[in-house]
C-alpha positions in Angstrom: 44.0 55.5 -72.4 43.7 56.7 -76.0 43.3 60.3 -75.0 46.3 60.1 -72.5 48.5 58.4 -75.1 47.5 60.9 -77.8 48.4 63.8 -75.5 51.8 62.3 -74.7 52.5 61.4 -78.4 52.0 65.1 -79.1 54.4 66.1 -76.3 57.1 63.7 -77.6 56.7 64.8 -81.2 57.0 68.5 -80.1 60.1 67.7 -78.0 61.8 65.7 -80.7 61.2 68.4 -83.3 62.4 71.1 -80.9 65.7 69.2 -80.6 66.0 69.3 -84.4 65.1 65.7 -85.0 63.3 65.0 -88.3 60.0 63.2 -87.9 58.2 62.7 -91.2 54.4 63.2 -91.2 54.2 60.1 -93.5 55.6 58.0 -90.6 53.1 59.5 -88.1 50.2 58.5 -90.3 51.0 54.9 -89.3 51.1 55.4 -85.6 48.0 54.8 -83.5 47.4 55.6 -79.8 44.8 52.7 -79.7 47.2 49.9 -78.7 46.4 47.8 -75.7 49.4 45.6 -75.0 50.2 47.4 -71.8 46.7 47.7 -70.4 45.3 45.4 -67.8 41.6 44.9 -68.6 41.1 42.4 -65.8 41.6 43.0 -62.1 42.6 46.2 -60.5 45.7 48.4 -60.1 46.5 50.2 -56.9 47.9 53.7 -57.7 49.6 56.0 -55.2 47.8 59.2 -56.2 50.0 61.5 -54.1 53.2 59.9 -55.4 52.0 60.2 -59.0 51.0 63.9 -58.5 54.5 64.5 -57.0 56.1 63.5 -60.3 54.3 66.1 -62.3 56.5 68.8 -63.7 55.7 72.6 -63.8 53.7 72.0 -67.0 51.4 69.5 -65.2 52.8 66.6 -67.2 55.0 63.7 -66.2 58.6 64.0 -67.5 59.2 62.3 -70.8 61.5 59.3 -70.9 64.3 60.4 -73.2 66.9 58.0 -74.6 69.7 59.1 -76.9 69.3 55.8 -78.9 66.0 56.8 -80.4 66.3 57.8 -84.1 
């Protein structure tokens, strides 16, 4: 999970900066991909692999969720 989150944090940061949004490195120093609030450590999760793969864009990543209300 940490590797996946780190990868997508990088994609989001790249996207935001490409849009001209300012993201200070000082703020990034306080962000960690090691959170676990949304992880189910007990039990199992059924995943529709084909459905998930169908959502991948041409870059091989899932589309980022973009909201105009951020920053």
